[in-house]
C-alpha positions as CSV (number, residue, x, y, z in Angstrom):
1,M,38.4,50.5,82.9
2,N,38.8,54.2,84.6
3,R,37.5,52.5,87.3
4,I,40.0,49.8,87.2
5,I,43.1,52.3,87.0
6,T,41.7,54.2,89.7
7,H,41.6,51.2,92.2
8,M,44.5,50.1,91.2
9,A,46.3,53.8,91.9
10,E,44.7,53.8,94.9
11,L,46.4,50.1,96.1
12,F,49.8,51.2,94.6
13,K,49.6,54.4,96.8
14,P,51.0,53.3,100.1
15,L,53.8,51.2,98.1
16,L,54.8,54.3,96.3
17,L,54.9,56.2,99.5
18,A,56.8,53.6,101.8
19,V,59.2,53.1,98.5
20,F,59.7,57.1,98.8
21,G,59.5,57.7,102.4
22,V,62.4,54.4,102.9
23,G,65.0,55.9,99.8
24,L,64.2,59.6,102.0
25,F,65.1,57.7,105.0
26,L,68.2,56.1,103.4
27,A,69.5,59.3,102.0
28,C,69.6,61.3,105.5
29,S,71.2,58.8,107.2
30,T,74.2,58.2,104.7
31,I,75.5,62.3,105.4
32,S,78.9,61.8,105.9
33,C,80.4,63.7,108.2
34,P,84.0,63.4,108.6
35,V,85.6,60.9,111.1
36,Q,89.2,62.4,111.2
37,N,87.9,66.1,112.1
38,I,91.2,66.7,114.3
39,V,91.8,70.6,113.7
40,A,95.6,70.8,115.5
41,V,98.5,73.3,115.0
42,N,101.4,71.3,113.7
43,Y,105.0,72.6,114.8
44,A,108.4,71.8,113.1
45,I,111.4,72.3,115.5
46,H,114.3,73.6,113.2
47,D,118.0,74.6,114.4
48,A,119.5,77.6,113.6
49,D,120.0,77.4,109.7
50,G,116.1,76.9,109.6
51,A,116.4,73.2,108.6
52,E,114.5,70.6,110.5
53,T,115.9,68.9,113.6
54,K,115.4,66.7,116.6
55,L,115.0,67.8,119.7
56,A,117.6,65.6,122.0
57,D,115.9,67.2,125.1
58,T,112.6,66.3,126.9
59,L,109.5,68.5,126.3
60,W,106.2,68.5,128.0
61,V,103.2,71.1,127.1
62,W,100.2,72.1,129.1
63,T,97.6,74.5,128.9
64,P,96.1,76.2,131.9
65,R,92.7,76.2,132.7
66,K,90.5,79.3,134.4
67,D,89.7,76.4,137.4
68,G,93.2,77.3,138.1
69,S,93.8,73.3,136.8
70,D,96.1,72.5,133.6
71,T,96.1,69.8,130.8
72,L,98.8,68.0,129.5
73,L,98.8,68.2,126.0
74,L,102.1,66.7,125.4
75,N,104.2,64.4,127.9
76,R,107.7,63.3,127.6
77,G,108.7,64.0,124.2
78,V,112.3,62.9,123.3
79,G,113.6,63.0,119.7
80,L,110.8,65.0,118.2
81,S,111.0,67.0,114.9
82,S,107.6,67.8,115.0
83,F,104.3,67.7,117.2
84,S,100.8,68.5,117.1
85,L,98.6,70.8,119.8
86,P,94.9,71.1,119.6
87,V,93.3,74.6,119.5
88,S,91.0,76.2,121.5
89,Y,87.5,77.4,119.9
90,A,86.4,79.4,122.9
91,H,89.3,81.9,123.4
92,P,91.2,84.4,120.9
93,E,94.2,83.5,122.3
94,D,95.6,80.3,123.5
95,T,98.4,79.9,126.3
96,L,100.7,76.7,126.3
97,V,103.2,76.2,128.9
98,F,106.7,74.6,127.5
99,L,108.6,72.6,129.7
100,V,112.0,71.3,128.5
101,A,114.2,69.3,130.4
102,D,117.7,68.9,128.7
103,T,120.3,65.8,129.3
104,L,121.6,67.5,132.3
105,E,118.3,67.7,134.0
106,R,118.3,71.7,133.6
107,L,114.6,72.8,133.5
108,T,113.9,75.7,131.1
109,L,109.9,77.0,131.3
110,D,108.0,79.3,128.1
111,T,105.1,80.6,127.9
112,V,103.8,80.7,124.2
113,W,100.6,82.8,123.6
114,L,98.9,81.9,120.3
115,K,96.3,84.4,118.6
116,K,94.4,83.2,116.7
117,D,90.6,83.8,114.8
118,D,88.4,81.0,114.9
119,I,86.1,80.5,112.1
120,P,83.1,78.0,111.9
121,H,83.1,75.3,109.7
122,F,80.2,73.4,108.7
123,E,80.2,70.3,106.7
124,S,76.3,70.0,106.9
125,V,73.7,70.8,109.4
126,D,73.3,66.8,110.4
127,C,77.2,67.0,111.5
128,S,78.0,69.1,114.4
129,A,79.6,72.0,114.0
130,H,83.9,72.6,113.9
131,Y,85.9,75.6,113.7
132,F,88.9,76.2,111.5
133,H,91.1,78.8,112.9
134,H,93.8,81.3,111.3
135,I,97.3,82.5,113.3
136,T,97.0,86.0,113.8
137,A,100.1,86.4,115.9
138,V,102.4,84.0,118.4
139,R,104.8,85.3,121.1
140,S,106.6,83.4,123.9
141,T,108.6,84.6,127.1
142,H,112.1,83.7,125.1
143,R,113.5,81.9,128.0
144,G,114.1,78.5,126.0
145,I,112.5,79.5,122.9
146,D,114.8,81.2,120.4
147,T,112.0,82.0,117.8
148,I,108.7,81.0,116.8
149,I,107.4,81.6,113.3
150,I,104.2,81.5,111.7
151,N,104.7,79.4,108.4
152,N,101.0,78.7,107.6
153,P,98.6,80.5,109.1
154,S,95.5,78.6,108.0
155,V,94.4,75.5,110.6
156,T,92.0,73.0,109.2
157,Y,91.9,69.7,108.6
158,D,94.8,69.0,107.2
159,Q,97.5,67.4,108.9
160,T,100.0,67.5,106.8
161,K,101.1,71.3,106.5
162,T,103.1,72.8,109.2
163,H,101.8,75.4,110.9
164,L,104.6,77.0,112.9
165,Y,108.4,76.9,113.2
166,L,109.9,76.4,116.4
167,R,113.3,76.9,117.5
168,F,115.2,76.3,120.5
169,K,118.1,78.6,122.2
170,S,121.4,76.3,122.1
171,R,122.6,75.0,125.5
172,Q,125.9,75.1,126.1
């Protein structure tokens, strides 16, 4: 009788190992890495009273690169009350150039410096690393921008949070 049980166990061993292997493979292949993993700073445009408003002018935003070229981040934004811009994870401070063209085609150029701490964020060892950010300071040249206020310094996947309030100078 023991010999029959031992023989049956030897027959089922490969089957049990195969079932265990398939289960392990399926368990490892179903890791849920985030698909919508956009980390961006959300800007809201405010008026002098602090209320959200729309920008009647046209807005372009780009960032200069080390090789002398630049990357366009926002192209011809008109009627914007809010917008999002990506954040670098390789630099402690991002440089952004804002160009505003009013309805009379007058141009105003501002540079904005966004200082931040980069925080590595891991979902799983099977997913690629991403970075969250903590905004520590923001400044600008104030030619067309009146004020930039940090509302929420924590930049994560949450696209519902407004990080910066932006107020442009009124034009006469």
